[in-house]
C-alpha positions in Angstrom: 59.4 -114.3 154.6 57.2 -117.3 155.6 57.4 -120.8 154.2 54.1 -122.6 154.0 53.4 -126.2 152.9 50.0 -127.5 152.0 48.9 -131.2 152.1 45.6 -132.9 151.2 44.1 -136.3 151.9 41.2 -138.3 150.6 39.8 -138.6 154.1 36.8 -136.5 155.3 35.5 -135.4 158.7 38.9 -135.4 160.4 38.9 -135.2 164.1 42.1 -133.6 165.5 42.8 -133.5 169.2 45.7 -133.0 171.5 48.4 -135.6 170.8 51.9 -136.6 171.7 54.4 -138.8 170.0 57.8 -139.9 171.2 60.8 -141.6 169.5 64.3 -142.6 170.5 67.2 -141.5 168.4 71.0 -141.7 169.0 72.5 -138.3 169.4 76.2 -137.8 170.1 76.4 -141.4 171.1 73.5 -141.3 173.5 69.9 -142.5 173.2 67.7 -139.3 173.4 64.0 -139.2 173.6 62.5 -136.8 171.0 59.0 -135.5 171.5 56.3 -134.0 169.3 53.3 -132.4 170.9 50.1 -131.1 169.2 47.8 -128.7 171.0 44.5 -127.7 169.4 43.4 -124.1 169.7 40.7 -121.9 168.2 38.9 -122.2 164.9 40.1 -119.8 162.2 37.8 -119.7 159.2 37.1 -123.4 158.4 40.3 -124.6 160.0 41.4 -125.7 163.5 44.5 -123.8 164.5 47.1 -126.0 166.3 50.3 -125.4 168.0 52.9 -128.1 167.3 55.9 -128.3 169.5 58.7 -130.5 168.1 62.1 -131.6 169.1 64.4 -131.2 166.1 68.0 -132.5 165.7 70.4 -129.9 164.2 73.8 -130.8 162.9 76.3 -128.4 164.4 79.9 -128.5 165.8 79.7 -127.4 169.4 81.1 -128.1 172.9 79.1 -128.4 176.1 80.1 -129.8 179.6 83.6 -130.6 178.3 82.3 -132.7 175.4 82.5 -132.2 171.6 79.1 -132.3 170.0 78.0 -133.0 166.4 74.3 -132.5 167.0 72.0 -130.6 169.3 68.3 -130.9 170.0 66.2 -127.7 169.7 62.5 -127.3 170.5 60.6 -125.4 167.9 57.0 -124.2 167.7 54.9 -124.3 164.5 51.5 -123.1 163.5 49.5 -125.9 161.8 46.0 -125.6 160.5 43.7 -128.5 159.7 40.3 -128.3 157.9 38.2 -131.1 159.4 35.8 -131.2 156.5 38.3 -132.5 154.0 41.5 -133.0 156.0 43.5 -130.2 154.3 46.6 -129.5 156.4 48.6 -126.3 156.2 52.0 -126.1 158.0 53.7 -122.8 158.5 57.2 -124.3 158.5 60.3 -124.9 156.4 60.5 -128.0 154.1 62.2 -130.3 156.6 59.9 -129.5 159.4 56.8 -129.6 157.2 57.7 -133.2 156.1 58.1 -134.2 159.7 54.8 -132.6 160.6 53.2 -134.5 157.7 54.7 -137.8 158.9 53.4 -137.0 162.5 49.8 -136.6 161.2 50.2 -139.8 159.0 51.2 -141.8 162.0 49.0 -140.4 164.7 45.8 -140.1 162.7 46.3 -142.8 160.0 46.0 -140.3 157.2 47.7 -140.4 153.8 48.8 -136.9 152.9 50.0 -135.7 149.5 51.3 -132.3 148.5 48.5 -129.9 147.3 49.1 -128.9 143.6 48.3 -125.5 142.2 47.4 -124.3 138.7 50.4 -122.1 138.1 49.1 -120.9 134.7 45.8 -119.7 136.2 47.6 -118.0 139.1 49.8 -116.1 136.6 46.8 -115.0 134.5 45.1 -113.5 137.6 48.2 -111.9 139.0 49.2 -108.2 138.6 52.8 -109.2 137.8 54.8 -112.3 137.2 58.4 -111.6 138.4 60.0 -115.0 138.1 59.3 -118.5 136.6 61.2 -121.7 137.1 61.2 -124.8 134.9 62.6 -128.3 135.0 63.5 -130.7 132.2 64.0 -127.9 129.7 65.4 -129.4 126.5 66.6 -126.5 124.4 70.1 -126.4 123.1 70.1 -122.7 122.4 69.0 -121.7 125.9 71.0 -122.0 129.1 69.4 -121.9 132.5 65.9 -122.9 133.6 64.5 -119.6 135.0 63.3 -116.2 133.9 63.3 -113.0 136.0 61.9 -109.6 135.3 58.5 -108.0 134.8 55.5 -109.8 133.2 57.9 -112.6 132.2 55.0 -114.9 131.3 54.2 -112.5 128.4 57.6 -113.0 126.7 58.6 -115.1 123.7 61.3 -116.9 125.8 58.8 -117.9 128.3 56.6 -119.5 125.6 59.6 -121.4 124.3 60.6 -122.7 127.8 57.0 -123.5 128.7 56.7 -125.6 125.6 60.0 -127.4 126.1 60.0 -127.9 129.9 57.7 -128.2 132.9 56.8 -125.1 134.9 57.5 -125.7 138.6 57.6 -122.3 140.3 56.2 -118.8 139.8 56.9 -115.6 141.8 54.0 -113.2 141.5 52.4 -110.0 142.8 48.8 -111.1 143.4 45.8 -108.8 144.0 44.5 -109.4 147.5 41.9 -107.3 149.3 42.9 -103.7 148.7 46.6 -104.5 148.3 49.1 -106.9 146.6 50.5 -110.0 148.1 53.9 -111.1 146.9 54.7 -114.8 147.0 56.3 -117.8 145.2 54.2 -120.8 144.6 55.3 -124.2 143.4 53.7 -127.4 142.0 55.1 -129.2 145.0 52.6 -127.8 147.5 54.7 -125.0 148.9 54.2 -121.2 149.1 56.9 -118.7 150.2 55.1 -115.6 151.4 57.1 -112.4 151.1 54.2 -110.0 152.2 53.5 -109.5 155.9 50.1 -111.3 156.3 48.4 -112.6 159.4 47.4 -116.3 159.7 43.8 -115.4 158.9 44.9 -113.4 155.8 47.1 -116.3 154.6 44.2 -118.7 154.9 42.0 -116.4 153.0 44.6 -116.0 150.2 45.3 -119.8 150.1 41.6 -120.6 149.9 41.4 -118.2 146.9 44.3 -119.9 145.2 42.8 -123.3 145.8 39.6 -122.3 143.9 41.4 -120.8 140.9 
């Protein structure tokens, strides 16, 4: 399972290069220097593939060198892809890390990033199967819950009722891709959770296809 977050900006012709940012944060009563490093690598399709190495603070009860600790610093690596032509940035990371990566790009490259939205209705229509849908702000007294699970759930009467009464936010689908199916969840908040085992190149191809729906 791979979490992917997609961001877009109004800026064009983005130039991304090796970059480092540092900040001081109090950890366990001591001032610690936290570092984020960006290394640019090869081009993949229309994107520049980057390796982002980031110090992250994790809350945990532990003991080291005779001291009780509430937090530890871990160094994690993330794949980040940037399309120079329009600034689209794709982070292969969980939500917390993706937001920190977005903030790094904002600060280092003076870019304003927003989450990329998807047309969930069109994605459902082009999918082989819709296994789950999630709604928010559903205002129906006769229904409890805000999600539906099953097979082809978008073709049910209950889905139509919930779609009318609430806002569709997430769909889990089996999507035709190349000569196979790709299973993933996609949200209106710019995130995709990929359940199929796809390479970086295949993920980019699939995402570009979803962008153009």
